[in-house]
Structures are given as structure tokens and as C-alpha cells.
C-alpha positions in Angstrom: -55.9 -21.3 -152.2 -59.5 -21.7 -150.9 -61.1 -25.1 -151.2 -64.8 -25.8 -151.6 -66.4 -28.6 -149.5 -69.7 -29.8 -151.1 -72.7 -31.5 -149.6 -71.8 -35.2 -149.9 -73.9 -38.0 -151.1 -73.8 -40.2 -148.0 -76.3 -42.9 -149.1 -77.5 -44.3 -152.4 -81.0 -42.7 -151.9 -79.8 -39.4 -150.5 -80.8 -36.3 -152.5 -80.3 -33.7 -149.8 -78.7 -33.4 -146.4 -79.6 -31.4 -143.3 -76.8 -29.9 -141.1 -77.6 -31.1 -137.6 -74.7 -29.4 -136.0 -71.6 -27.3 -136.9 -68.5 -27.9 -134.8 -66.7 -24.9 -136.3 -67.7 -21.3 -137.0 -66.5 -18.9 -139.6 -63.0 -17.7 -138.7 -62.0 -20.9 -136.8 -59.0 -22.8 -137.8 -59.7 -26.2 -139.4 -57.3 -29.1 -139.6 -57.2 -32.1 -142.0 -59.3 -34.8 -140.4 -60.9 -32.5 -137.8 -64.6 -32.9 -137.1 -66.4 -30.2 -139.1 -70.1 -30.9 -139.0 -72.9 -33.5 -138.4 -75.1 -34.2 -141.4 -78.5 -35.8 -141.3 -79.3 -38.0 -144.3 -82.4 -40.0 -145.1 -80.8 -42.9 -143.2 -78.7 -41.6 -140.3 -76.9 -38.7 -138.8 -73.2 -38.8 -139.8 -70.1 -37.0 -138.6 -68.3 -35.2 -141.3 -64.5 -34.4 -141.2 -62.6 -31.9 -143.2 -59.6 -33.0 -145.3 -58.3 -29.5 -145.7 -56.1 -27.3 -143.5 -56.9 -23.6 -143.2 -59.6 -21.2 -141.9 -63.3 -21.7 -142.2 -64.2 -18.8 -144.5 -67.8 -19.6 -145.4 -70.7 -21.8 -144.2 -73.0 -22.5 -147.0 -75.8 -24.3 -145.1 -76.9 -23.1 -141.7 -77.7 -25.5 -138.8 -81.1 -27.2 -139.2 -81.3 -26.2 -142.9 -81.3 -28.6 -145.9 -79.4 -28.4 -149.1 -79.2 -30.7 -152.2 -76.2 -33.0 -152.8 -73.3 -31.0 -154.3 -74.4 -27.6 -152.9 -71.6 -25.6 -151.3 -71.4 -26.8 -147.7 -68.3 -24.8 -146.6 -65.2 -23.1 -147.9 -61.8 -23.5 -146.3 -58.8 -21.3 -147.2 -56.4 -18.7 -145.9 -57.6 -16.0 -143.6 -58.8 -12.9 -145.5 -58.8 -14.8 -148.8 -61.3 -13.5 -151.5 -63.9 -16.2 -152.2 -66.4 -14.2 -154.1 -65.6 -16.0 -157.3 -66.3 -19.4 -155.7 -69.6 -18.2 -154.3 -70.6 -16.7 -157.6 -70.1 -20.2 -159.2 -72.4 -21.9 -156.7 -75.1 -23.8 -158.7 -77.2 -25.5 -156.1 -79.0 -23.1 -153.6 -80.1 -24.2 -150.2 -83.7 -25.3 -150.2 -86.1 -26.8 -147.7 -87.5 -29.5 -149.9 -85.3 -30.8 -152.7 -86.9 -32.7 -155.6 -84.2 -32.3 -158.3 -82.1 -35.1 -159.7 -78.8 -35.7 -158.0 -75.9 -34.3 -160.0 -72.6 -36.2 -160.3 -70.8 -36.3 -156.9 -68.0 -33.8 -156.2 -64.9 -34.5 -154.1 -65.9 -34.3 -150.4 -64.5 -35.2 -147.1 -64.9 -38.8 -146.0 -68.0 -39.3 -143.8 -67.9 -41.1 -140.5 -71.0 -43.0 -139.4 -72.2 -42.9 -135.9 -73.1 -46.6 -135.9 -71.0 -49.4 -137.3 -72.6 -52.2 -139.2 -71.6 -55.7 -138.2 -68.5 -56.9 -140.1 -66.3 -59.9 -140.3 -63.3 -59.4 -137.9 -60.0 -59.0 -139.6 -56.5 -58.8 -138.2 -55.2 -55.2 -138.1 -52.0 -54.7 -140.0 -48.9 -54.0 -138.0 -49.1 -50.3 -136.9 -46.7 -47.8 -138.2 -45.3 -46.1 -135.1 -43.2 -42.9 -135.3 -39.6 -43.5 -134.3 -38.6 -39.8 -134.0 -40.8 -39.2 -131.0 -43.4 -37.3 -133.0 -47.1 -37.7 -132.2 -49.2 -40.0 -134.4 -51.5 -38.1 -136.7 -55.1 -38.7 -135.6 -58.4 -36.9 -135.9 -59.9 -35.5 -132.7 -62.8 -37.9 -132.9 -60.5 -40.9 -133.3 -58.5 -39.8 -130.3 -61.7 -39.4 -128.2 -62.9 -42.9 -129.2 -59.5 -44.5 -128.6 -59.5 -43.0 -125.1 -63.0 -44.2 -124.4 -62.1 -47.8 -125.6 -58.8 -47.9 -123.8 -56.9 -48.2 -127.1 -53.3 -47.0 -127.4 -53.7 -44.8 -130.5 -49.9 -45.2 -131.2 -50.7 -48.8 -132.0 -53.4 -48.1 -134.5 -52.6 -48.0 -138.2 -54.2 -45.0 -139.9 -56.0 -45.2 -143.2 -56.7 -41.5 -143.6 -54.7 -39.0 -145.6 -51.0 -39.1 -144.8 -51.6 -42.1 -142.5 -54.0 -40.2 -140.2 -55.9 -42.3 -137.8 -59.6 -41.8 -138.2 -62.8 -43.1 -136.6 -63.1 -46.2 -138.9 -59.6 -47.3 -137.8 -60.7 -47.2 -134.2 -63.9 -49.0 -134.9 -62.2 -51.8 -136.8 -59.1 -52.0 -134.6 -58.0 -55.4 -133.1 -54.9 -56.0 -131.1 -51.9 -56.8 -133.3 -49.9 -59.8 -132.1 -46.7 -60.6 -134.1 -46.8 -64.1 -135.5 -50.3 -64.8 -134.4 -52.7 -66.1 -137.0 -55.8 -65.1 -135.2 -56.9 -62.4 -132.8 -59.8 -62.1 -130.5 -62.1 -59.3 -131.8 -64.7 -57.4 -129.8 -66.5 -56.7 -133.1 -69.8 -58.4 -133.8 -69.1 -61.0 -136.5 -71.6 -62.0 -139.1 -72.2 -62.3 -142.8 -74.4 -59.9 -144.7 -76.5 -61.5 -147.4 -79.5 -60.7 -149.6 -81.3 -61.8 -152.7 -82.5 -59.4 -155.4 -85.8 -60.7 -156.8 -87.0 -59.2 -160.1 -90.3 -57.3 -159.7 -93.1 -59.1 -161.4 -95.4 -57.3 -163.7 -98.3 -57.8 -161.3 -96.3 -56.2 -158.5 -95.4 -53.3 -160.8 -99.0 -52.7 -161.6 -100.0 -52.9 -158.0 -97.2 -50.4 -157.1 -98.2 -48.0 -159.8 -101.9 -48.1 -159.3 -101.9 -47.9 -155.5 -99.1 -45.2 -155.4 -101.2 -43.1 -157.8 -104.3 -43.6 -155.6 -102.5 -42.9 -152.3 -100.7 -39.7 -153.6 -103.5 -38.3 -155.8 -106.7 -39.2 -153.9 -107.0 -37.4 -150.5 -107.9 -40.4 -148.2 -109.8 -40.2 -145.0 -110.9 -43.1 -142.8 -114.0 -44.0 -140.8 -114.1 -47.0 -138.3 -117.2 -48.6 -136.8 -117.8 -51.5 -134.4 -120.4 -54.1 -135.4 -122.1 -56.4 -133.0 -121.9 -59.8 -134.7 -123.9 -61.9 -132.2 -126.9 -62.2 -134.5 -124.7 -62.8 -137.6 -123.0 -65.7 -135.8 -126.4 -67.2 -134.9 -127.8 -66.7 -138.4 -124.8 -68.2 -140.1 -125.0 -71.3 -137.8 -128.7 -71.8 -138.8 -128.0 -71.3 -142.5 -125.0 -73.7 -142.5 -127.1 -76.3 -140.8 -128.9 -76.8 -144.1 -127.6 -79.5 -146.5 -125.3 -78.1 -149.2 -125.1 -74.6 -147.7 -121.8 -73.0 -146.7 -122.0 -69.3 -145.9 -119.0 -67.4 -144.6 -118.9 -64.1 -142.7 -117.2 -62.6 -145.8 -120.2 -63.6 -147.9 -122.5 -61.8 -145.4 -120.3 -58.7 -145.5 -120.4 -58.6 -149.3 -124.1 -58.9 -149.4 -124.6 -56.3 -146.7 -122.2 -53.9 -148.5 -124.0 -54.4 -151.8 -127.4 -53.6 -150.3 -126.0 -50.6 -148.5 -124.6 -49.2 -151.7 -128.1 -49.3 -153.2 -129.1 -46.8 -150.5 -126.0 -44.7 -150.7 -125.1 -44.2 -154.4 -122.5 -41.5 -153.5 -120.3 -44.3 -152.1 -120.8 -46.4 -155.3 -119.1 -43.7 -157.4 -115.9 -43.0 -159.3 -113.7 -39.9 -159.8 -113.0 -39.3 -163.5 -111.4 -35.9 -163.3 -114.0 -33.7 -165.1 -117.0 -35.8 -163.9 -118.0 -38.0 -160.9 -119.6 -41.2 -162.2 -122.6 -42.4 -160.1 -122.8 -46.1 -160.8 -126.3 -47.6 -160.9 -125.0 -51.2 -160.9 -123.2 -52.7 -157.9 -120.0 -54.7 -158.7 -118.0 -55.6 -155.6 -114.3 -56.2 -156.0 -113.0 -58.8 -153.4 -109.3 -58.6 -152.7 -107.6 -62.1 -153.0 -104.0 -62.6 -151.9 -101.7 -64.6 -154.3 -98.0 -65.3 -154.2 -97.2 -62.4 -156.5 -99.4 -59.8 -154.8 -103.1 -59.1 -154.8 -105.9 -59.7 -157.3 -109.4 -58.2 -157.1 -112.0 -60.3 -158.9 -115.4 -58.8 -159.2 -118.8 -60.2 -158.0 -121.1 -58.5 -160.4 -124.6 -57.3 -159.4 -123.9 -58.5 -155.9 -127.0 -56.7 -154.5 -129.2 -59.1 -156.4 -127.4 -62.3 -155.3 -127.9 -64.4 -152.2 -125.3 -65.5 -149.7 -124.7 -68.9 -151.3 -124.3 -67.6 -154.8 -121.9 -64.9 -153.6 -119.9 -67.5 -151.7 -119.7 -69.9 -154.6 -118.4 -67.1 -156.9 -115.8 -65.9 -154.4 -114.4 -69.4 -153.8 -114.3 -70.0 -157.6 -112.4 -66.8 -158.1 -110.0 -67.7 -155.3 -109.2 -71.0 -156.9 -108.7 -69.4 -160.3 -106.4 -66.8 -158.8 -104.4 -69.5 -157.1 -104.2 -71.4 -160.4 -103.3 -68.2 -162.3 -106.4 -68.6 -164.5 -108.2 -65.4 -163.8 -109.1 -63.4 -167.0 -109.2 -59.6 -167.3 -113.0 -59.9 -167.4 -112.9 -61.4 -163.9 -111.2 -58.3 -162.3 -112.5 -55.4 -164.4 -115.5 -53.2 -163.6 -115.5 -53.0 -159.8 -117.5 -50.1 -158.3 -116.5 -50.8 -154.7 -113.8 -53.0 -153.1 -113.6 -55.1 -149.9 -110.4 -56.2 -148.3 -110.8 -58.8 -145.5 -107.9 -59.7 -143.3 -110.0 -60.9 -140.4 -109.1 -64.6 -141.1 -105.5 -63.7 -140.6 -106.1 -62.5 -137.0 -106.1 -58.8 -137.8 -108.5 -56.8 -135.7 -108.5 -53.6 -137.8 -106.5 -51.9 -140.5 -106.8 -49.2 -143.2 -106.7 -50.0 -146.9 -105.8 -47.8 -150.0 -108.6 -47.0 -152.3 -108.6 -49.2 -155.4 -109.1 -47.0 -158.5 -111.6 -46.3 -160.1 -113.6 -46.8 -156.8 -114.0 -43.9 -154.4 -114.1 -46.2 -151.3 -112.7 -49.5 -150.0 -113.8 -51.4 -146.9 -111.2 -53.0 -144.6 -112.8 -55.9 -142.6 -111.2 -57.1 -139.4 -111.7 -60.3 -137.5 -114.5 -60.9 -135.0 -113.1 -60.4 -131.4 -114.7 -61.6 -128.2 -114.8 -58.5 -126.0 -116.8 -57.2 -123.1 -119.8 -55.1 -124.3 -122.6 -53.3 -122.5 -126.1 -54.5 -123.2 -129.2 -53.4 -121.3 -126.9 -51.7 -118.8 -124.9 -54.9 -118.1 -121.4 -55.8 -119.1 -121.6 -59.1 -121.0 -119.4 -61.1 -123.4 -119.8 -59.9 -127.0 -118.5 -60.5 -130.5 -117.4 -57.4 -132.2 -116.0 -56.8 -135.7 -114.3 -53.5 -136.8 -114.9 -52.1 -140.2 -112.9 -49.2 -141.6 -114.0 -47.3 -144.7 -111.3 -45.5 -146.7 -112.8 -42.7 -148.8 -111.6 -40.5 -151.6 -112.5 -37.1 -150.3 -112.9 -35.7 -153.8 -116.0 -37.8 -154.1 -117.2 -38.8 -150.6 -117.7 -36.5 -147.6 -117.5 -37.7 -144.0 -121.2 -37.5 -143.4 -121.9 -39.7 -146.5 -119.3 -42.3 -145.4 -120.7 -42.3 -141.9 -124.3 -42.8 -143.1 -123.2 -45.7 -145.3 -121.5 -47.4 -142.4 -124.6 -47.0 -140.2 -126.7 -48.8 -142.8 -124.1 -51.5 -143.2 -124.0 -52.0 -139.5 -127.7 -52.3 -139.4 -127.7 -55.1 -142.0 -124.9 -57.1 -140.3 -126.5 -56.8 -136.9 -129.8 -57.9 -138.3 -129.0 -60.4 -141.0 -132.7 -61.3 -141.5 -133.2 -58.0 -143.2 -130.9 -59.1 -146.0 -133.2 -62.0 -146.8 -136.2 -59.9 -147.6 
């Protein structure tokens, strides 16, 4: 009687498998425990053994093709057997991109993984050796591995059907010594451990909002280098005054706010049926907290000076740390800035923070060789990367905004007028 072999569920996240290689073709004899195919999952490529004896009558998934879990992978039976009824009952067709829910698993052959996870060494049980001179039942793969490792397969206890020796038995084999309490194992010993932490509501919101942004808004990225020599000198002069403490982040926020005034397309939001052009400039400033990320808003940032912006950002950071931010503190942003420069990051890309159409990723200031007046001299360069929602902002608009922003940062005095 013909037996159906289904596409197995070889990992907890697997919804489909790709046949990387068939080791049998239609018409070939197949034995229980014999290597049938190699299946690529979302985690690894795994060797797949048959647990039926017979002839391979049908291949349901061709090499390099994908099929959902529980699709017909193959049919094994007697030569010439009619399998039309089995094929007519197939419910899961072969597809290239599977997005259906995984049905309940059907009986399948046991998979054999190419790589073995570290495990605690255990003494192998005393092997059952045939006394009538018959050969020990073993899969071809197990025999091959035993030969490569110099293991006498007659001394290995099989855990497969009918005591067949399979790959896992070779992988976990340790020499059996009668009366010995311990054995020396060549396996890597260790203890697997983990902690499952409940997902906080903040992390759930971050995950939902940014996933929606990343997978619904077509992102593109623009990066520009900014010469920060003048900004460094200007900041030094400003901070020399009593009671003044200006950071580079404060200067970036002010420069961004003034640039948005000149490029309203960047200060916009996608609302589905309309694009909202915001006349006010509210800058969201990403602040890291233990549970994730908060984005308090500096309102009307274009009308505020460096010191006022700095005081607000520091106040927001403290409130975020103390978990005292209110919804009114983080609502209403029209543009967002994420600055990882203080963490030693030279450059990165950020995900657009809805409802904004853009977010600016700010890297650190690096001392690098630059060319000035035809001479290579030491310079201080900061990389800025603008992530844009292409539904609202085009490349030319984003580039023009960055050029204006670069101009302000390279000539900070223009922000004081």
C-alpha cells in the first residue's frame, strides 16, 4: 500500500520548506532509514530520511522549489501502484511564497540536522549486538558518519525504527565501558539556558508602530558629510559664557528646525487621502530608556535658541528616566531626530517615526583627513542620514534639505540671526 510523505515542520517558525536536493528519483527503491532528500528551512538545511520501504512513486516538490508544511513531498509504495486517489486528495499545492497558516502536522520521517547543538554528554546504553551473524540495521548516513569517525557501528545502540542506527545515534555515541560510571566524551558539554521576559506595553507599541512604518512606508536614505570645525569652535565660545551649556545635539535640532522652514515638504505627513504640510515645526528627539525608546517633542523649535532647546531636552531626558513623561510630551511631532553619536556610532539609518515623513540619524564627530584649499589636513566630520517616506518626499527634496542643513551646521553664526 502506498504511503504519503508530507513536508515536515522542522522548526517552530517553519511555514514552508525548500527541497535543496533529492537523493532518489522516481522509480528508485527506497529503504526505511535511507536518505531521501535535503530540505532547507528558515533555520538550516536538514537531511530527511524515509521510514518506509518500497519504490519512490511520486515527487511532489521539485528541487529548488518551495512547498508549505504538510504538502505532499513524496509517495512511496509498490512498483506500478495506482496513486491517483492520493494525488487527488492533496490539499496543499506547491507555491513559491507561502503565507498561509500552518496546518496540524502529519506523520513524517524523522529529520536529521547537519549540525549538532552542544549537549550534556551521557553514557551510551550497552549496545545490542546481533548474535546470529546478521548485520546491524543502520541508515546509509549513519554508516558513513561511523566510518568517518572511526566508530564500530556494531557497538552503537540504535534508536530508530526496529532498532535501526541513525545519525543522531552516531552524533551522541560515547564508548561503552562495562562497570564504568563515567566515560570520556568528545561532545562539547554545556548547559543551555534562557530567560523569557514579558514584552512591556512600551515595547509592544514600538514594535507595532515601527513595523507598520517599515513595511508600509517605502523608505529611502540620503547621507551627507558635514564639516564640524566651525561648529566646534562656536560651541566652545558659547559655553565659555556663564550659565550656558550648549551641546552639538542642541545645534543639530536648531539647524533642522530652521531647515524645515525652508523645505516644508520634509515637514509633512502621509495621511492616506491627503498629505499634510505642517506650518509649525515640532521636533521629536529620540531618548533611550530601559524599556525602549521615547520621543518627547520640542515644540516650535525653529523659534527657540540653543540654550532653551538644550534645557528642554535635558528636562525631557530626566522625566523619561523617572517615567514621568506625559502623553502631551511625546505627541505632535512633525520631524524626528535620532542621535547615536554619543555612543560612538559613526553613521546609521533610522526607521521613519509616524506620522512624520522623515527622520534624521545623527552620527558622531570623527577626526578624519579632509581636503581644504587643495591640502590634506585634519578635519572633524559628522555624518547625517535622512530616512524618507517616498510617498511624501522625493530624492531631490531630501537632498536639498540636507544641503541647507549642512550650510547651517558648517556656519553656526547664521542660526543666530
